[in-house]
Backbone as a printed PyTorch tensor [residue, N CA C, xyz], in Angstrom:
tensor([[[-32.0910,   1.7490,  -8.9770],
         [-31.5820,   0.6750,  -8.5460],
         [-33.4000,  -0.0630,  -8.3400]],

        [[-33.1920,  -1.3680,  -9.1730],
         [-34.1600,  -2.5800,  -9.2730],
         [-34.1650,  -3.4710,  -8.3350]],

        [[-34.4240,  -3.8210,  -7.3940],
         [-33.8470,  -5.2040,  -7.0310],
         [-33.8730,  -6.6040,  -8.2050]],

        [[-32.8900,  -7.3490,  -8.0900],
         [-32.8150,  -8.2100,  -9.0050],
         [-32.9740,  -8.0530, -11.0320]],

        [[-32.8190,  -6.8980, -11.1990],
         [-32.9560,  -6.5770, -12.2560],
         [-31.7290,  -5.8790, -13.1350]],

        [[-31.3600,  -4.4880, -11.6900],
         [-30.0770,  -3.5150, -12.5200],
         [-30.0640,  -2.6160, -11.1520]],

        [[-29.1680,  -1.2160, -12.0900],
         [-28.8700,  -0.2870, -11.5190],
         [-28.6230,   0.8970, -13.0320]],

        [[-30.2520,   1.6190, -12.7990],
         [-30.0280,   2.3350, -14.1440],
         [-29.9980,   1.8250, -15.3530]],

        [[-29.0650,   2.0340, -16.2150],
         [-29.4360,   1.2210, -17.7640],
         [-28.3970,  -0.2640, -17.3160]],

        [[-27.6250,  -0.4030, -16.7550],
         [-27.1410,  -1.5860, -16.3780],
         [-27.9610,  -2.8940, -15.4430]],

        [[-27.7780,  -3.9850, -16.4620],
         [-28.7870,  -4.8040, -16.3550],
         [-28.1210,  -5.8740, -16.0730]],

        [[-28.7630,  -6.9760, -15.1490],
         [-27.7710,  -7.9310, -15.3000],
         [-28.0400,  -9.1360, -15.7730]],

        [[-27.1050,  -9.9390, -16.3800],
         [-27.0610, -11.0170, -17.6780],
         [-26.3310,  -9.9270, -18.8470]],

        [[-25.7810,  -8.7910, -18.6190],
         [-25.3150,  -8.1200, -19.8500],
         [-23.9080,  -8.8010, -20.0810]],

        [[-23.5760,  -8.5900, -21.3130],
         [-22.0000,  -8.9730, -21.2710],
         [-21.1590,  -7.5070, -21.0400]],

        [[-19.7190,  -8.4000, -21.0610],
         [-19.3580,  -6.8450, -21.2730],
         [-19.0450,  -5.9820, -21.7830]],

        [[-19.3920,  -5.9940, -23.3960],
         [-19.2110,  -5.2950, -24.5570],
         [-20.5630,  -4.3060, -23.9290]],

        [[-21.5210,  -4.6000, -23.4970],
         [-22.9690,  -3.9540, -23.6030],
         [-22.5020,  -3.0050, -22.5750]],

        [[-22.1290,  -3.4010, -21.3330],
         [-21.4130,  -3.1200, -19.9180],
         [-20.8050,  -1.8050, -20.7050]],

        [[-19.7040,  -1.6520, -21.1640],
         [-18.7350,  -0.6510, -21.6780],
         [-19.4830,   0.1060, -22.8180]],

        [[-20.4800,  -0.4910, -23.9320],
         [-21.1050,   0.6940, -24.4670],
         [-21.6870,   1.8620, -23.7790]],

        [[-21.7790,   1.1940, -22.6160],
         [-22.8720,   2.0710, -21.6210],
         [-21.8070,   2.9480, -20.5760]],

        [[-20.6030,   2.5990, -20.2340],
         [-20.0050,   3.0880, -19.3330],
         [-18.5620,   3.4640, -19.9250]],

        [[-18.3240,   3.2890, -21.0690],
         [-16.9920,   3.5730, -21.6930],
         [-15.5240,   2.3840, -21.6680]],

        [[-14.3880,   2.6040, -21.6990],
         [-13.4940,   1.3570, -21.1180],
         [-13.1410,   1.8970, -19.5170]],

        [[-13.3880,   0.6930, -18.9700],
         [-13.0040,   0.6060, -17.4600],
         [-11.0710,   0.9720, -16.8920]],

        [[-11.1510,   1.5220, -16.4420],
         [ -9.7700,   2.0270, -15.9690],
         [ -8.8400,   0.8570, -15.5330]],

        [[ -9.7490,  -0.0960, -15.2100],
         [ -8.7720,  -1.4150, -15.0450],
         [ -9.9370,  -2.6450, -14.9300]],

        [[ -9.2060,  -3.9040, -15.0190],
         [-10.0580,  -5.0580, -14.7000],
         [ -9.0810,  -5.9880, -14.3060]],

        [[ -9.6790,  -7.0420, -13.3840],
         [ -9.0240,  -7.7720, -12.6780],
         [ -9.7460,  -9.0450, -12.4950]],

        [[ -9.0790, -10.3840, -12.8410],
         [ -9.5580, -11.8260, -12.3310],
         [ -9.6340, -11.8930, -10.9900]],

        [[-10.3730, -12.6570, -10.6230],
         [-10.7350, -13.1470,  -8.7420],
         [ -9.5050, -14.3830,  -8.9620]],

        [[ -8.7230, -14.1070,  -8.3980],
         [ -7.8270, -15.2450,  -7.5500],
         [ -8.6650, -16.6960,  -6.8790]],

        [[ -9.9110, -16.2810,  -6.4590],
         [-10.8020, -17.2640,  -5.4700],
         [-11.7560, -17.8680,  -6.5520]],

        [[-12.0930, -17.1690,  -7.8790],
         [-13.2410, -17.5410,  -8.9160],
         [-12.8830, -17.6960,  -9.9070]],

        [[-13.7510, -17.7400, -10.7240],
         [-14.2550, -17.4640, -12.4670],
         [-14.0650, -15.7850, -12.4450]],

        [[-14.8060, -15.0760, -11.7300],
         [-15.4730, -13.9570, -11.5470],
         [-14.5040, -12.7360, -11.7720]],

        [[-14.6720, -11.9540, -13.0120],
         [-13.6880, -10.8710, -13.7180],
         [-14.5500,  -9.3310, -12.5920]],

        [[-14.0110,  -8.5200, -12.3060],
         [-14.5540,  -6.7700, -11.7860],
         [-13.5890,  -6.4800, -12.8940]],

        [[-14.1670,  -5.2310, -13.5740],
         [-14.1380,  -4.1420, -14.5390],
         [-14.3520,  -2.7520, -13.2120]],

        [[-13.4580,  -1.8740, -13.3500],
         [-13.3200,  -0.9360, -12.6540],
         [-13.5900,   0.1220, -13.1660]],

        [[-14.1460,   1.3380, -12.7720],
         [-14.5700,   2.5540, -13.0140],
         [-14.1400,   4.0490, -12.5430]],

        [[-12.9060,   4.2760, -12.2660],
         [-12.5760,   5.0760, -11.0650],
         [-13.0860,   6.3240, -10.6870]],

        [[-13.4990,   7.0690, -12.1920],
         [-13.9710,   8.3310, -11.9020],
         [-15.1900,   8.5670, -10.6120]],

        [[-15.9370,   7.5480, -10.7070],
         [-17.2600,   7.2080, -10.3210],
         [-17.2770,   6.0970,  -8.6460]],

        [[-16.2760,   5.1540,  -9.1850],
         [-16.0160,   4.1480,  -8.1990],
         [-17.1730,   2.7250,  -8.0730]],

        [[-17.1830,   3.0390,  -9.7540],
         [-18.0550,   2.1310, -10.0100],
         [-17.4930,   1.0120, -10.3630]],

        [[-18.2750,  -0.2980,  -9.6200],
         [-17.1380,  -2.1660, -10.5640],
         [-18.4430,  -3.0400, -10.8040]],

        [[-18.2040,  -3.3650, -11.9430],
         [-18.8990,  -3.7630, -12.6950],
         [-18.7630,  -5.5760, -12.4590]],

        [[-18.9850,  -6.5800, -12.3090],
         [-18.5110,  -8.2280, -11.5310],
         [-19.6390,  -8.9900, -12.7500]],

        [[-18.7550,  -9.7350, -13.4120],
         [-18.8970, -11.0810, -14.2870],
         [-18.6570, -12.1060, -13.8610]],

        [[-19.1240, -12.9460, -14.0200],
         [-19.1000, -14.2610, -13.5980],
         [-17.8120, -15.1850, -14.0980]],

        [[-17.2790, -14.8730, -15.2890],
         [-16.0520, -15.1670, -16.2650],
         [-15.6820, -13.9560, -17.1870]],

        [[-14.4810, -14.5120, -17.8290],
         [-14.7110, -13.3220, -18.6690],
         [-15.2900, -13.1770, -20.0940]],

        [[-16.6580, -14.2280, -20.3980],
         [-17.3670, -14.1380, -21.1850],
         [-18.9240, -14.4170, -20.5680]],

        [[-18.4830, -14.4790, -19.3160],
         [-19.6050, -14.1560, -18.5220],
         [-20.5400, -13.0910, -18.2630]],

        [[-21.8940, -13.3840, -18.0050],
         [-22.7810, -12.0630, -17.7040],
         [-22.5020, -11.1810, -16.4850]],

        [[-22.7680, -10.0750, -16.5810],
         [-23.2800,  -9.0330, -15.5570],
         [-23.6540,  -9.8870, -14.1920]],

        [[-23.3290,  -9.7550, -13.1090],
         [-23.8600, -10.3330, -11.9570],
         [-24.1350,  -9.6260, -11.0150]],

        [[-23.1000,  -8.9150, -10.2890],
         [-22.8110,  -7.4770,  -9.2490],
         [-22.6830,  -6.3290,  -9.5890]],

        [[-23.0170,  -5.4800,  -9.4740],
         [-22.9620,  -3.9760,  -9.4050],
         [-22.6510,  -3.4040,  -8.2980]],

        [[-21.2960,  -3.2190,  -8.2410],
         [-20.8570,  -1.8220,  -6.9100],
         [-21.1050,  -0.7030,  -6.9440]],

        [[-21.6130,  -0.0220,  -5.8790],
         [-21.9480,   1.3420,  -5.9690],
         [-20.6960,   1.9240,  -4.7250]],

        [[-20.6130,   3.5330,  -5.1180],
         [-19.9280,   3.9880,  -3.8440],
         [-20.5070,   5.1190,  -3.6820]],

        [[-20.3180,   5.7010,  -2.7840],
         [-20.4990,   6.8740,  -2.1580],
         [-20.2080,   8.0920,  -3.1420]],

        [[-18.9600,   8.0090,  -4.0900],
         [-19.5260,   8.6990,  -5.1260],
         [-20.5360,   8.9880,  -5.7030]],

        [[-21.2600,   7.8160,  -6.0940],
         [-22.4650,   8.3290,  -6.6030],
         [-23.8970,   8.4010,  -5.7230]],

        [[-23.8980,   9.7980,  -5.5820],
         [-24.8450,  10.3220,  -4.6830],
         [-26.2620,  10.1270,  -4.8360]],

        [[-26.6970,  10.1180,  -6.5500],
         [-27.8120,   9.7840,  -6.6430],
         [-28.3460,   8.3210,  -6.9560]],

        [[-27.6640,   7.5270,  -5.9130],
         [-28.3650,   6.0760,  -5.8230],
         [-29.6090,   6.0970,  -5.1180]],

        [[-30.3260,   5.4400,  -5.0090],
         [-32.0490,   6.2150,  -4.6040],
         [-32.3830,   4.2300,  -5.1490]],

        [[-33.0580,   4.2390,  -4.0170],
         [-33.9380,   3.0990,  -3.8810],
         [-35.6460,   3.3330,  -3.6950]],

        [[-36.6220,   3.6610,  -4.7030],
         [-37.7440,   3.4860,  -4.0430],
         [-37.6980,   5.1210,  -3.4210]],

        [[-36.8710,   5.5320,  -4.2260],
         [-36.9270,   7.5610,  -3.7970],
         [-36.0630,   7.8780,  -2.4000]],

        [[-35.3070,   7.0670,  -2.1460],
         [-34.5740,   6.8200,  -0.8250],
         [-32.9350,   7.4490,  -1.5690]],

        [[-32.5320,   8.1140,  -1.3680],
         [-31.3820,   8.6210,  -1.8790],
         [-30.3180,   8.0040,  -0.2280]],

        [[-29.5380,   6.7500,  -0.8780],
         [-28.8810,   6.0580,   0.3200],
         [-27.7200,   6.5050,   0.7320]],

        [[-26.7980,   7.1490,  -0.1590],
         [-25.2510,   7.7990,  -0.0300],
         [-25.6290,   9.3520,   0.3350]],

        [[-26.8440,   9.9800,   0.7600],
         [-27.0920,  10.8500,   0.9910],
         [-27.1550,  11.0620,   2.1380]],

        [[-27.1330,   9.7440,   3.1180],
         [-27.5150,   9.4540,   4.6940],
         [-26.1670,   9.5660,   5.7070]],

        [[-26.4810,   9.5240,   7.0010],
         [-24.7810,   9.0600,   7.4600],
         [-25.3240,   7.3670,   7.3830]],

        [[-23.9370,   7.0210,   7.6960],
         [-24.1300,   5.2980,   6.9950],
         [-25.1810,   4.6050,   8.2540]],

        [[-24.7820,   4.7060,   9.5020],
         [-25.8190,   3.7150,  10.2910],
         [-27.5660,   4.1870,   9.8880]],

        [[-27.6050,   5.3910,   9.8460],
         [-29.4630,   5.7200,   9.6590],
         [-29.3050,   4.9130,   7.9050]],

        [[-28.8300,   5.3390,   6.9940],
         [-28.8640,   4.7900,   5.6040],
         [-29.0240,   3.0830,   6.3120]],

        [[-28.2680,   2.4120,   6.9780],
         [-28.6840,   0.8360,   7.0360],
         [-29.8810,   0.5230,   7.8180]],

        [[-30.1830,   1.5220,   8.9210],
         [-31.3080,   1.2790,   9.3960],
         [-32.1900,   1.4270,   8.8610]],

        [[-32.6940,   2.3040,   7.6010],
         [-33.3480,   2.4800,   6.7320],
         [-33.7940,   1.0150,   5.4960]],

        [[-32.6100,   0.6430,   5.0200],
         [-32.5110,  -0.1730,   4.5080],
         [-32.4980,  -1.8280,   5.0080]],

        [[-32.6600,  -1.9400,   6.3460],
         [-32.5290,  -2.9650,   6.6830],
         [-34.3800,  -3.4010,   7.4230]],

        [[-34.6920,  -2.2060,   7.7120],
         [-36.2870,  -2.3100,   7.8910],
         [-36.9040,  -2.1820,   6.7370]],

        [[-36.6980,  -1.5710,   5.7140],
         [-37.2420,  -1.9800,   4.3750],
         [-37.4050,  -3.3890,   3.9320]],

        [[-36.0770,  -4.0430,   4.2340],
         [-36.1620,  -5.6360,   3.4930],
         [-37.0110,  -6.4630,   4.3620]],

        [[-36.6420,  -5.6400,   5.9080],
         [-37.7780,  -6.4740,   6.7550],
         [-36.8420,  -8.1330,   7.3020]],

        [[-36.2450,  -8.5850,   6.9880],
         [-35.3590, -10.2370,   7.4070],
         [-33.7490, -10.0440,   6.8730]],

        [[-32.9140,  -8.5990,   6.9760],
         [-31.4760,  -8.5770,   6.5200],
         [-30.8550, -10.0050,   7.6520]],

        [[-29.5480, -10.0250,   6.5940],
         [-28.6620, -11.9190,   7.2000],
         [-27.3930, -10.7580,   7.2230]],

        [[-26.6450, -11.3320,   7.6330],
         [-25.0810, -10.8810,   7.8250],
         [-24.4160, -12.5750,   7.8440]],

        [[-22.9450, -12.2990,   7.1290],
         [-22.0450, -13.0380,   6.5920],
         [-20.8580, -12.1300,   6.3580]],

        [[-19.9460, -12.7640,   6.9940],
         [-18.6730, -12.0510,   6.5920],
         [-18.6720,  -9.9870,   6.7340]],

        [[-19.3360,  -9.9160,   8.0340],
         [-19.3110,  -8.3240,   7.9420],
         [-20.1360,  -7.9040,   7.1890]],

        [[-20.5380,  -8.4110,   5.5850],
         [-21.2640,  -7.8520,   5.1670],
         [-22.6900,  -8.0770,   5.4640]],

        [[-23.8480,  -6.9370,   5.6040],
         [-25.2920,  -6.9950,   5.5390],
         [-25.8910,  -7.2160,   3.9770]],

        [[-26.8400,  -8.5710,   4.2590],
         [-27.3230,  -8.7030,   2.7990],
         [-28.8730,  -8.4130,   3.1310]],

        [[-29.1790,  -8.2810,   2.0330],
         [-30.9900,  -7.6050,   2.0210],
         [-31.8640,  -8.1430,   1.1120]],

        [[-31.7730,  -9.5630,   1.3780],
         [-32.1690, -10.5230,  -0.2330],
         [-33.6520, -10.0290,  -0.4060]],

        [[-34.5190,  -9.3230,   0.2460],
         [-35.6160,  -8.8450,  -0.6980],
         [-35.7330,  -7.4790,  -1.0400]],

        [[-34.5000,  -6.7190,  -1.1020],
         [-34.0620,  -6.0140,  -1.8220],
         [-32.7050,  -6.0390,  -3.1260]],

        [[-32.4480,  -7.5350,  -2.5300],
         [-31.5590,  -7.6670,  -3.6450],
         [-29.9190,  -6.8520,  -3.7440]],

        [[-29.9710,  -6.7400,  -2.4550],
         [-27.9690,  -5.8260,  -2.2100],
         [-27.4390,  -6.0640,  -0.6770]],

        [[-26.6520,  -5.8600,  -1.1600],
         [-25.4030,  -5.8240,   0.2760],
         [-24.6360,  -4.8140,   0.4680]],

        [[-24.6030,  -4.2310,   1.9070],
         [-23.8780,  -3.2910,   2.6200],
         [-22.8180,  -3.7960,   3.3810]],

        [[-21.7420,  -2.5880,   2.8290],
         [-20.6430,  -3.6030,   3.1310],
         [-20.2240,  -1.2870,   3.8170]],

        [[-20.0130,  -1.6570,   5.0200],
         [-19.2350,  -0.5030,   5.8600],
         [-20.3490,   0.2660,   6.3980]],

        [[-21.2550,   0.1960,   6.4470],
         [-22.4370,   0.8880,   6.8150],
         [-22.2620,   1.4670,   8.3260]],

        [[-21.5440,   1.1390,   8.9030],
         [-21.8000,   1.2460,  10.3650],
         [-20.8360,   2.5570,  11.1490]],

        [[-19.6580,   2.5950,   9.4700],
         [-18.2780,   3.4720,   9.6960],
         [-19.2320,   4.5450,   9.4280]],

        [[-18.5060,   5.9870,  10.2470],
         [-19.3450,   7.1120,  10.0110],
         [-18.1740,   8.1730,   8.8370]],

        [[-17.2280,   6.9670,   8.3410],
         [-16.0210,   7.4830,   7.4810],
         [-17.3680,   7.1960,   6.4360]],

        [[-17.6910,   8.5920,   5.2520],
         [-18.7640,   7.8270,   4.4710],
         [-17.6740,   7.2260,   3.0250]],

        [[-16.8810,   7.7770,   3.1030],
         [-15.7540,   7.4240,   1.6580],
         [-15.6920,   5.7110,   1.5650]],

        [[-15.6860,   5.2950,   2.4400],
         [-15.8730,   3.1110,   2.8520],
         [-17.0400,   2.8690,   2.6900]],

        [[-18.1940,   3.1210,   2.4250],
         [-19.3820,   2.5620,   2.0470],
         [-19.3420,   1.8860,   0.6130]],

        [[-19.9260,   0.9100,   0.2990],
         [-20.3980,   0.6710,  -0.6160],
         [-21.9910,  -0.2110,  -0.6900]],

        [[-22.6460,  -0.5570,  -1.8230],
         [-23.4410,  -1.0620,  -1.7860],
         [-23.3120,  -2.1020,  -3.0750]],

        [[-23.7370,  -3.3020,  -3.0750],
         [-23.2860,  -4.3450,  -3.8640],
         [-25.0520,  -4.6820,  -4.6070]],

        [[-25.3530,  -4.6580,  -5.0850],
         [-26.7280,  -4.7910,  -6.3890],
         [-26.2470,  -5.8290,  -7.0960]],

        [[-27.2510,  -7.1610,  -6.2700],
         [-26.6620,  -8.4050,  -7.2260],
         [-27.9490,  -9.1340,  -7.8810]],

        [[-27.2690, -10.4570,  -8.6880],
         [-28.4100, -11.0120,  -9.3730],
         [-28.7860, -11.9460,  -8.4980]],

        [[-29.9040, -12.8870,  -8.7480],
         [-30.6770, -13.9240,  -8.1450],
         [-29.1410, -15.7130,  -7.4620]],

        [[-28.8840, -15.1820,  -8.7440],
         [-28.1450, -16.4390,  -8.6860],
         [-26.4520, -16.5620,  -7.9000]],

        [[-26.1420, -14.9310,  -7.7570],
         [-24.9590, -14.9400,  -7.1430],
         [-24.9400, -15.1130,  -5.5190]],

        [[-26.0950, -15.4000,  -4.5360],
         [-25.9550, -15.7570,  -3.2470],
         [-26.8140, -16.5930,  -3.2930]],

        [[-27.2960, -17.5390,  -2.0350],
         [-28.2400, -18.0880,  -1.6490],
         [-28.5670, -17.7880,  -0.4140]],

        [[-29.7570, -17.1150,  -0.6180],
         [-30.3590, -16.7740,   0.8980],
         [-30.6440, -17.6880,   1.6180]],

        [[-30.9670, -19.2660,   1.4420],
         [-30.7100, -20.5390,   2.9470],
         [-29.2700, -20.8990,   3.1330]],

        [[-28.4780, -20.6390,   2.7650],
         [-27.0870, -21.0830,   2.9740],
         [-26.8480, -20.5240,   4.6980]],

        [[-26.5750, -21.5210,   4.9460],
         [-26.6200, -21.5630,   6.6720],
         [-25.9220, -20.8390,   7.2430]],

        [[-24.3380, -19.8740,   5.8160],
         [-23.8800, -19.2060,   6.6560],
         [-24.3680, -17.6120,   6.6740]],

        [[-25.4110, -17.5630,   6.2070],
         [-25.8900, -16.3420,   6.5890],
         [-26.7060, -16.2020,   7.5810]],

        [[-26.6500, -15.4870,   8.3690],
         [-27.5860, -15.6220,  10.0100],
         [-28.2780, -13.9380,  10.1870]],

        [[-29.2030, -14.2810,  11.1780],
         [-30.0680, -12.9970,  10.8060],
         [-29.1080, -11.7740,  11.6710]],

        [[-29.5100, -11.1340,  11.3480],
         [-28.7790,  -9.6690,  11.7000],
         [-29.7350,  -8.9930,  12.7360]],

        [[-28.9960,  -8.5540,  13.7760],
         [-29.5700,  -8.1260,  14.6180],
         [-29.1110,  -6.6910,  15.0830]],

        [[-28.5220,  -6.5030,  14.2040],
         [-28.1210,  -4.9170,  14.5260],
         [-29.3350,  -3.6510,  13.7960]],

        [[-30.2420,  -3.9490,  13.4980],
         [-31.1460,  -3.1640,  12.9900],
         [-31.7020,  -2.3490,  14.1810]],

        [[-31.6620,  -1.0430,  13.8890],
         [-31.6320,   0.4650,  15.0730],
         [-32.9360,   0.8140,  14.4090]]])
C-alpha cells in the first residue's frame, strides 16, 4: 500500500477495464444511491474497488481482514488486533481525524472502519486518492482515541 498511489498493482486513476484485467471479473457491481460512484466487489478476498462513475477512474480500494498480507511500511495491519493496529496507524499518521465513525489518516491516505471492534471480520481499510476526501472539511475533527 502506497499512500495516494494505490495498493499493489491497483493504482488510483485506473479504468474499470484495467482493474478487471488484474483482478478478473468482479463478483458483483453496484451503483451508489447517493452519488455517481460505482463499487465492484470480489468476494473471494472481499476486496472492493470504487470508481468515481461508470466510466470514471479508480478512486478508492477497500480492503478487508481476508487480505492478511496488507502492509504499510512492512507493518501487517490485519495480523494485529483492531485496537493495536488502530493505535499504531494513528501514531504513524500523527494527525488522525474522525467523521461519521470512520478514522481518517490523511498523511497515510487511508480510512479505518471497525478497528475498535475486537471481531476481526468487521475491520476494513480504505485507501483513497487525493480527490476523494478534503482534509480541510470542518466535518473532520481531531481523533482523540489514540492510545
